[in-house]
C-alpha positions, 0 to 999 in steps of 0.5 A: 500500500502506498504510504501517501495514499494511506496518509490521505485516507487517514486524513479523510477519516480524521476529518470525518471524525472532527465533523461529528465531534463539532456537533457533539453537545449532549444535554447536561454536560455544559461546554465539556465536549468543547474543551480542545483536550477532550475533543482531541482525546475523543478524536484519537480514541475513535481514530485508533479504534477505527485503525484496529477495526478496519472492517467496521472503521468509522460510522456516523454517530460513533462519537455519540457512543464513546462520548458518554463513556469517556465523560463518565470515566473521566468524571469518576477517575480518582487522581493518582495523588488521591490514591496515596502514591505515585502514578503506577504505584499500588496503594496496597 
């Protein structure tokens, strides 16, 4: 496969994901998904998933499936400093 063609396919995929993410405004989340860090993280999650599952790739609306999962995980995560140890260390 031509690397240049693969680059353009990836760029088209990222553009499609970006278009969907721009329209992501779930009720009750305020401006959470407008945050550039959150948007970029969701884009990368969706892109990697698509690269790992080429038979399915990206379908319109997948961003609406991953957004509440990400929101919930991010909101309920316990920061490393609150667990009593350095990142990656077990507190047991």
